[in-house]
C-alpha positions in Angstrom: -12.9 -6.7 -6.9 -14.5 -9.3 -9.2 -18.1 -10.5 -8.5 -18.0 -13.7 -6.4 -18.1 -17.0 -8.4 -17.8 -20.7 -7.5 -18.2 -24.0 -9.4 -19.2 -27.2 -7.6 -19.1 -30.7 -9.1 -20.6 -33.9 -7.5 -18.1 -36.7 -7.7 -17.1 -39.7 -5.6 -20.1 -39.2 -3.3 -18.7 -35.8 -2.4 -18.1 -32.3 -3.7 -15.3 -30.8 -5.8 -15.4 -27.1 -5.3 -13.6 -24.5 -7.4 -13.5 -21.4 -5.1 -12.4 -17.8 -5.3 -12.2 -17.5 -1.6 -9.1 -16.5 0.5 -8.8 -19.9 2.3 -9.6 -23.3 0.8 -9.7 -25.0 4.1 -12.2 -22.5 5.4 -14.4 -23.3 2.4 -14.0 -27.0 3.0 -15.0 -26.8 6.6 -18.1 -24.7 6.0 -19.3 -26.7 3.0 -18.8 -29.9 4.9 -20.8 -28.6 7.9 -23.6 -27.4 5.6 -23.9 -30.8 3.8 -23.3 -32.9 6.9 -20.3 -34.5 5.3 -16.9 -35.5 6.6 -14.3 -32.9 5.4 -12.6 -35.6 3.4 -15.6 -35.7 1.1 -15.2 -32.0 0.2 -12.2 -31.2 -2.1 -11.6 -27.5 -2.7 -9.3 -26.0 -5.4 -8.4 -22.4 -5.6 -9.4 -20.7 -8.8 -8.0 -17.4 -10.0 -9.0 -15.4 -6.9 -8.3 -11.9 -8.2 -8.5 -9.1 -5.7 -9.6 -10.2 -2.3 -8.8 -7.4 0.1 -10.4 -9.4 2.9 -13.8 -9.4 1.2 -13.4 -13.0 0.1 -12.8 -14.4 3.6 -16.6 -14.6 4.0 -18.5 -17.3 2.3 -20.6 -15.9 -0.6 -21.6 -18.4 -3.3 -19.5 -21.5 -2.4 -22.1 -23.1 -0.2 -25.0 -22.3 -2.7 -23.1 -24.0 -5.5 -22.1 -26.9 -3.4 -25.6 -27.5 -2.1 -27.2 -27.4 -5.6 -24.5 -29.7 -6.9 -25.1 -32.1 -4.1 -28.9 -32.2 -4.6 -28.9 -32.3 -8.4 -25.8 -34.4 -8.9 -24.9 -31.9 -11.7 -22.1 -29.4 -12.1 -23.3 -26.0 -10.8 -21.8 -22.5 -11.3 -23.0 -19.5 -9.3 -21.8 -16.0 -9.9 -23.0 -12.8 -8.3 -23.9 -10.0 -10.7 -22.3 -6.7 -10.0 -25.6 -5.5 -8.6 -25.9 -8.5 -6.3 -22.4 -8.1 -5.1 -23.0 -4.5 -4.2 -26.0 -5.4 -2.1 -24.8 -8.7 -0.5 -21.0 -8.5 -0.2 -19.6 -7.3 3.1 -18.2 -3.7 3.1 -15.7 -1.9 5.2 -17.1 -1.2 8.7 -18.6 2.2 9.3 -17.3 3.6 12.6 -18.0 6.6 14.8 -15.0 7.6 16.9 -14.5 10.1 19.7 -10.8 10.7 20.4 -9.0 12.9 22.9 -5.2 13.0 22.7 -2.8 14.9 25.0 0.8 16.0 24.8 3.2 18.2 26.8 4.6 21.6 25.8 7.3 19.9 23.7 4.9 17.7 21.8 5.7 14.5 23.6 2.5 12.4 23.7 1.1 11.8 27.2 -2.1 10.0 26.8 -5.2 9.2 24.7 -8.8 8.4 25.4 -10.9 6.8 22.6 -14.4 5.5 22.1 -15.1 3.5 19.0 -18.6 2.3 17.8 -18.5 -0.1 14.9 -21.5 -0.9 12.7 -21.1 -4.6 11.8 -24.4 -4.8 10.0 -26.9 -7.6 10.2 -24.3 -10.3 10.8 -21.2 -10.6 13.0 -18.8 -11.7 10.2 -15.4 -10.4 11.5 -16.8 -7.5 13.4 -15.1 -8.6 16.6 -11.6 -9.0 15.3 -11.9 -5.8 13.2 -12.9 -3.9 16.3 -10.0 -5.4 18.2 -7.5 -4.2 15.5 -9.1 -0.8 15.5 -8.6 -0.6 19.2 -5.1 -2.1 19.5 -3.7 0.1 16.8 -5.6 3.3 17.8 -2.6 5.0 19.3 -0.4 4.5 16.3 3.3 3.5 16.0 4.3 5.8 18.9 5.9 5.4 22.3 3.4 6.4 25.0 1.3 4.3 27.3 -1.5 6.2 29.2 -4.2 5.0 26.9 -7.8 4.0 27.3 -9.7 2.6 24.3 -13.3 1.5 24.6 -14.7 -0.3 21.6 -18.2 -1.6 20.8 -19.4 -3.6 17.7 -23.1 -3.1 17.1 -25.6 -5.2 15.1 -27.8 -3.1 12.8 -30.2 -3.6 9.9 -27.5 -2.4 7.5 -25.8 -4.6 5.0 -23.1 -6.8 6.6 -19.6 -5.4 7.1 -16.6 -7.7 7.0 -12.8 -7.8 6.5 -11.4 -5.1 4.3 -7.8 -4.1 3.6 -6.4 -2.5 6.8 -8.9 -4.4 9.0 -10.1 -1.6 11.2 -6.8 0.3 11.4 -7.7 2.5 8.5 -10.5 3.9 10.6 -8.8 4.5 13.9 -5.6 5.7 12.2 -7.6 8.4 10.5 -8.8 9.8 13.8 -5.5 9.6 15.6 -3.2 10.9 12.8 -5.6 13.9 12.3 -5.5 14.6 16.0 -1.7 14.8 15.9 -1.9 17.6 13.4 -4.0 19.7 15.9 -1.6 18.9 18.7 1.4 20.0 16.6 -0.4 23.2 15.8 -1.1 23.9 19.5 2.5 23.2 20.4 3.9 25.3 17.5 5.8 22.5 15.8 5.2 20.8 12.4 3.2 17.7 11.9 6.4 16.0 10.8 8.2 17.0 14.0 5.5 15.7 16.4 5.6 12.4 14.6 9.4 12.2 14.7 9.7 13.0 18.4 7.2 10.3 19.3 8.0 7.6 16.7 8.6 4.2 18.0 12.3 3.2 18.0 14.1 -0.1 18.5 14.0 -1.1 22.1 11.1 1.1 23.0 7.6 -0.4 23.7 4.4 0.2 21.8 1.2 1.0 23.6 0.4 -2.7 23.9 3.7 -3.3 25.7 5.5 -5.1 22.8 9.1 -4.1 22.5 10.0 -2.8 19.0 12.6 -5.1 17.5 15.9 -4.0 15.9 14.4 -3.9 12.4 12.0 -1.1 13.3 12.7 1.7 10.9 9.9 4.2 11.4 12.4 7.0 12.1 14.2 6.3 8.9 10.9 6.4 7.0 10.1 9.8 8.5 13.6 11.1 7.6 13.2 9.9 4.0 10.1 12.1 3.5 11.1 15.2 5.6 12.4 17.3 2.7 9.5 16.7 0.3 7.0 17.3 3.1 8.6 20.6 4.3 9.2 21.9 0.7 5.6 21.4 -0.4 3.1 24.2 0.2 0.0 22.0 0.6 1.1 18.6 2.0 -0.2 16.2 4.6 1.8 13.5 6.4 0.8 10.3 8.3 2.5 7.3 9.7 1.1 3.9 10.6 1.9 0.4 11.4 0.2 -3.0 10.8 0.8 -6.5 12.1 1.9 -9.5 10.1 0.0 -12.6 11.3 -3.1 -13.1 13.4 -1.2 -12.5 16.6 -2.8 -11.9 20.1 -2.4 -15.6 21.1 -4.5 -17.0 18.2 -3.0 -20.2 16.8 -1.2 -19.2 13.5 0.6 -21.8 11.4 2.2 -21.8 8.0 2.7 -25.1 6.2 4.2 -26.4 3.0 5.1 -29.6 1.2 8.0 -29.6 -1.3 7.9 -32.7 -3.4 10.0 -34.1 -6.2 7.9 -35.3 -9.2 9.2 -36.0 -12.7 12.5 -34.3 -11.8 10.6 -31.1 -11.0 10.3 -29.6 -7.5 6.6 -28.9 -6.6 5.6 -26.4 -4.0 2.3 -27.3 -2.4 0.6 -24.9 0.0 -3.0 -23.7 0.6 -1.9 -20.0 0.5 -4.3 -18.2 -1.8 -2.8 -15.7 -4.2 -5.1 -12.6 -4.2 -2.9 -10.4 -6.3 0.1 -10.2 -3.9 2.1 -12.7 -6.0 2.3 -15.5 -3.4 3.4 -18.0 -6.1 6.3 -15.8 -7.1 7.3 -15.3 -3.4 7.3 -19.0 -2.8 9.3 -19.7 -5.9 11.9 -17.0 -5.1 12.3 -18.2 -1.5 12.7 -21.8 -2.6 15.3 -20.7 -5.2 17.1 -18.7 -2.5 17.7 -21.7 -0.2 18.1 -24.5 -2.7 19.9 -22.9 -5.7 17.4 -24.7 -7.9 16.6 -22.9 -11.2 13.1 -21.4 -11.5 12.3 -23.5 -14.6 12.6 -26.6 -12.4 10.1 -25.5 -9.9 6.3 -25.8 -10.1 4.2 -23.8 -7.7 0.8 -25.6 -7.5 -2.6 -23.9 -7.1 -4.0 -24.5 -3.6 -5.8 -27.8 -3.4 -7.0 -29.5 -0.2 -6.1 -32.9 -1.7 -2.5 -31.8 -2.3 -1.6 -29.0 0.0 -1.4 -28.7 3.8 -3.4 -26.0 5.6 -1.4 -22.8 5.6 -4.2 -20.7 6.9 -6.3 -17.9 5.3 -4.7 -15.2 3.2 -5.3 -12.5 5.6 -3.5 -10.2 8.1 -0.5 -9.7 5.7 0.6 -13.1 6.9 1.3 -15.4 4.0 4.7 -14.1 2.9 5.9 -14.5 6.5 4.2 -17.8 7.4 4.0 -19.7 4.2 7.3 -18.1 3.2 9.0 -19.5 6.3 7.3 -22.9 5.8 8.6 -23.0 2.2 12.1 -22.0 3.4 12.2 -24.8 6.0 11.0 -27.5 3.5 13.5 -26.1 1.0 16.4 -26.4 3.5 15.6 -30.1 4.0 15.7 -30.6 0.2 19.0 -28.7 0.0 20.5 -31.1 2.6 19.7 -34.0 0.4 21.1 -32.3 -2.7 24.3 -31.3 -0.9 24.8 -35.0 0.1 25.2 -35.7 -3.6 21.7 -36.8 -4.5 20.0 -35.6 -7.6 16.3 -34.7 -8.3 16.1 -38.0 -10.1 17.4 -39.8 -7.0 14.8 -38.0 -4.9 11.8 -38.9 -7.2 8.7 -39.2 -5.1 10.2 -37.7 -1.9 8.4 -35.1 0.1 9.8 -32.5 2.5 7.5 -30.9 5.0 7.9 -27.4 6.4 5.9 -25.8 9.2 6.2 -22.5 11.0 4.2 -21.6 14.1 4.2 -18.1 15.6 3.9 -17.8 19.4 2.2 -14.7 20.6 0.5 -13.6 23.7 -3.3 -12.9 24.1 -4.8 -9.5 24.8 -4.8 -9.1 28.6 -1.6 -11.0 29.1 0.0 -10.3 32.5 3.5 -10.2 31.0 5.3 -6.9 31.3 6.2 -6.9 27.6 3.9 -9.3 25.8 4.4 -10.2 22.1 1.2 -9.2 20.5 2.3 -10.0 16.9 5.3 -11.7 15.3 6.1 -8.7 13.2 5.0 -5.1 12.4 5.6 -3.1 9.2 5.9 0.7 9.5 5.6 3.6 7.0 5.4 7.3 6.5 3.4 8.8 3.7 3.1 12.3 2.3 0.2 13.5 0.1 0.7 16.7 -1.9 -1.9 19.0 -3.5 -1.5 21.4 -6.3 -2.9 24.9 -6.4 -6.3 23.6 -7.5 -6.7 21.2 -4.6 -6.0 18.1 -6.7 -3.6 15.4 -5.4 -0.5 15.9 -7.5 1.9 13.5 -5.8 2.2 10.8 -3.1 5.5 9.9 -1.6 5.5 6.7 0.4 8.3 5.2 2.5 7.9 1.7 3.9 9.7 -0.5 6.4 9.1 -4.0 5.0 12.1 -5.9 6.3 13.8 -7.8 3.5 12.1 -7.4 0.1 11.5 -10.6 -1.8 10.2 -9.0 -5.0 10.6 -5.3 -5.2 8.3 -4.8 -8.2 5.6 -6.7 -6.5 6.1 -4.8 -3.3 5.9 -1.5 -5.1 2.8 -2.7 -6.9 1.1 -3.4 -3.5 2.1 0.0 -2.2 0.8 1.9 -5.3 -2.4 -0.1 -5.4 -2.9 0.7 -1.7 -2.4 4.4 -2.3 -5.0 4.5 -5.0 -7.4 2.5 -2.8 -6.7 4.9 0.0 -7.3 8.0 -2.2 -10.7 6.6 -3.2 -11.5 5.9 0.5 -10.5 9.5 1.4 -12.0 11.4 -1.4 -14.7 9.8 -3.5 -16.1 6.4 -2.5 -19.4 6.2 -0.7 -22.2 3.7 0.0 -25.4 5.6 0.8 -28.3 3.8 2.4 -32.0 4.6 2.7 -33.6 2.6 5.6 -30.7 0.2 5.5 -31.1 -0.4 1.7 -28.1 0.4 -0.5 -28.8 3.2 -3.0 -25.7 2.8 -5.3 -24.7 1.4 -8.6 -21.1 0.4 -9.5 -20.7 3.7 -11.2 -22.2 5.5 -8.2 -19.5 4.0 -5.9 -17.2 6.6 -7.5 -14.0 4.4 -7.3 -10.9 6.5 -7.8 -10.3 7.0 -11.5 -7.1 6.0 -13.3 -7.0 9.5 -14.8 -7.0 11.0 -11.3 -4.1 8.8 -10.1 -1.2 11.1 -9.2 2.5 10.6 -9.5 3.7 8.1 -6.9 7.1 7.7 -5.4 7.9 4.6 -3.4 10.9 4.4 -1.1 11.6 1.1 0.7 13.7 1.0 3.8 15.2 -2.5 3.7 16.3 -3.9 7.0 16.0 -7.6 7.7 13.2 -8.2 10.3 14.6 -11.6 11.5 16.8 -13.7 9.2 15.5 -16.8 11.0 11.9 -16.1 10.0 10.9 -16.0 6.3 14.4 -14.8 5.4 13.7 -11.4 7.1 10.5 -10.4 5.4 7.4 -8.6 6.6 4.0 -8.2 5.0 2.8 -5.1 3.2 -0.7 -5.9 1.8 -2.8 -4.3 4.5 -0.3 -1.7 5.6 -0.3 -0.1 2.1 -3.8 1.4 2.3 -3.9 2.7 5.9 -2.1 6.2 5.9 -3.4 7.7 2.7 -6.7 9.1 4.1 -5.2 10.9 7.1 -2.3 12.2 5.0 -4.9 13.5 2.5 -6.9 15.1 5.3 -3.7 16.9 6.5 -3.0 18.1 3.0 -6.5 19.7 2.7 -6.1 21.2 6.2 -3.0 22.9 4.9 -4.8 23.9 1.7 -7.9 25.6 3.1 -7.8 25.3 7.0 -10.9 23.1 7.2 -10.5 20.2 9.6 -12.5 17.3 8.0 -13.7 14.5 10.2 -15.7 12.4 7.8 -14.9 10.1 4.9 -15.2 10.6 2.0 -14.1 14.1 2.9 -16.5 16.8 1.9 -15.6 20.1 0.0 -12.7 18.9 -1.9 -11.8 19.1 -5.6 -13.2 15.6 -6.0 -16.6 16.2 -4.3 -19.8 15.9 -6.3 -20.4 19.2 -8.1 -24.1 18.7 -8.8 -26.8 19.6 -6.3 -28.2 16.8 -4.2 -31.0 15.1 -6.0 -34.3 14.0 -4.4 -33.1 10.6 -3.6 -30.0 11.8 -1.8 -32.2 14.1 0.3 -34.1 11.1 1.6 -31.1 9.3 2.9 -31.4 8.9 6.6 -28.6 9.7 8.9 -26.1 6.9 9.0 -22.8 6.2 10.7 -20.1 8.0 8.7 -18.5 5.5 6.3 -14.9 5.5 7.6 
């Protein structure tokens, strides 16, 4: 992730801000509040955001640059150094979890009791919503309902924690998926078998009561990895699921304007591209419904002066929400073209598309509430070689209809590498709440250590009436790798590891702890 950067310019008695955040309308609102201005006086354009992974949902340098530009009436650029970013930027929430899971003699899940304590650091940030996701996904993509989850987010003196790819589910999935391996061992069946017997299927209800729709393909994902898992000596398996969209009754809207300008079709949306290829998705979806050639389409950068508010790029939502908004606007354009009009005839015309997801809040008294508009599912296998190194990862994903296969595979492969670092190497030690790490010391997973990866996509339209049948993949891609890796090491040496990064692996530090490390006070494990 690049260090945070923003440029602010004083103009027209207001501020023009070039932001690297994940939502230009969030930046506009917060800068306007800071300066005491009407929002119309703050124009925000999205710069090249680069990797976001949730970390750029929080304000970092945008407000500083805007305030200085407002006071000096001069252009201002502020950029964190790498060292500043390491200290200031929100990190993944550390959690302590106590989990008890039960099944019958056939491995059928009966119940779960979980307690989760989340360290949100010195500020709330998104600690509440992250805890909510950790709790609502804690029982995994399985069909059982005797579940009690108690979660607590705690303020501490530690650096702030915030949104991070997987949004709490990475942590609780690690606990639950590892527990399943112990249950399978007690019953006398394989880790694959216990997952297969309990996997959510179309028409069954998840733990939150939501009925799995007909696109649900977790069973097919498990079937696709069965042979490779069972034929590998040291292998671990995990499944997971993740929502597309904010869900739980929170207002969630995708918006887009398609306009004809100089005989080109412009796509205008606030959806930030953070590496997931949102511009490509928008272009392809518009081409699909209008038959207009790509060279006649311009996908504009997000700009509050030009684009309607399509929400923050978060919760794997933009392909579904902005994708559907683009589709609806495109269909209106197509009607005009089918009537015999040309782009020249439509010069200056705008077509508006909007999609709103209707979901039910947590605590709804409905028998089968709709918690989220869509869920993606997956099964992943991590394989070790005889030395304990990861030699291959096989990942099978249920993504609905795939808009751009190469981009989807890129998201999955990037998520796997991030998940391997999370499982095996990355750490963020503190002494008295002060970070004691350099960029090198973070021990991000190295390119030379990246194993062979095989991606299998189970393509089954989610709902052809919503975003042409797509689901999101961005967050889902990094969730299962850590528990699958833990399972592989359990098969390798029989040690059941409960902390991340996992100790005593082929990737653990070989040198003895130095004096500084010995001083590190006991912290919540960085899950």
